[in-house]
C-alpha positions in Angstrom: 51.4 -3.8 38.5 49.1 -6.9 38.8 48.4 -10.3 37.3 45.9 -13.0 37.6 46.0 -16.7 38.2 43.0 -19.1 38.1 42.8 -21.7 40.8 39.7 -24.0 40.7 36.8 -21.6 40.4 38.6 -18.6 41.9 40.7 -16.0 40.2 43.5 -14.7 42.2 44.3 -11.1 41.2 47.7 -9.9 42.6 48.3 -6.2 43.3 51.8 -4.8 43.8 52.5 -1.5 45.3 50.1 1.1 46.8 46.3 0.9 46.4 45.7 4.6 46.1 43.7 6.9 43.8 46.2 6.5 41.0 46.4 2.7 41.3 42.6 2.5 41.4 42.3 4.5 38.2 44.7 2.1 36.4 43.1 -1.0 38.0 39.5 -0.1 37.3 39.5 -2.0 33.8 40.9 -5.0 35.5 38.3 -4.9 38.3 35.5 -4.6 35.7 37.0 -7.7 33.8 37.0 -9.6 37.1 33.2 -8.9 37.5 32.6 -10.0 33.9 34.2 -13.4 34.5 32.1 -16.1 36.1 34.5 -16.9 39.1 34.9 -15.9 42.6 37.8 -13.4 43.1 40.7 -13.4 45.6 42.7 -10.2 45.8 46.2 -10.8 46.9 47.4 -7.8 48.8 50.6 -9.3 50.1 52.7 -6.8 48.1 50.5 -3.8 49.1 52.2 -1.6 51.7 49.6 1.3 51.6 46.0 1.7 51.0 43.8 4.9 51.0 40.2 5.7 50.9 40.2 5.3 47.1 41.5 1.7 47.5 39.0 0.9 50.1 36.2 2.3 48.0 37.3 0.2 45.0 37.4 -3.0 47.2 33.9 -2.3 48.5 32.6 -1.6 45.2 34.1 -4.7 43.7 32.7 -6.7 46.6 29.1 -5.3 46.0 29.2 -6.0 42.3 30.3 -9.6 42.9 27.8 -10.1 45.7 25.1 -9.0 43.4 26.1 -11.8 41.1 26.2 -14.3 44.1 30.0 -14.6 43.9 32.6 -14.1 46.6 35.5 -11.8 47.2 38.4 -12.7 49.5 41.3 -10.5 50.5 44.4 -12.5 51.1 48.0 -11.7 52.3 46.7 -8.6 53.9 49.2 -7.1 56.5 50.5 -3.8 57.9 48.6 -0.5 57.3 46.1 -2.1 54.9 45.1 -4.7 57.5 44.9 -2.1 60.3 42.6 0.2 58.1 40.4 -2.7 57.0 39.9 -3.7 60.7 39.5 -0.1 61.9 36.7 0.4 59.3 35.2 -3.1 60.1 35.4 -4.1 56.5 36.8 -7.4 57.7 33.3 -8.2 59.1 31.9 -8.3 55.6 34.7 -9.2 53.3 36.8 -12.3 54.2 40.3 -11.0 55.1 43.2 -13.4 55.5 46.6 -12.2 56.5 
């Protein structure tokens, strides 16, 4: 489950639940729509308790697509296992991660 909110020139996309292979498959069209929009993107992961390699891959893929268009991706509300994994993989050094 997810929804979007536009604040200034940034679309906040809220994700609820796990960010695993099944969720990524469901969210793929939403991520494509975020790239088509002309705004920066903030993924709100405050309600995400678990993320796996599919979720990490989707975030990195979204980041690369936005960066190619000179737009930004921010991860907000990150905590627990998702934050630990992002730090372990050093993704927080490329993508802005805020807890």
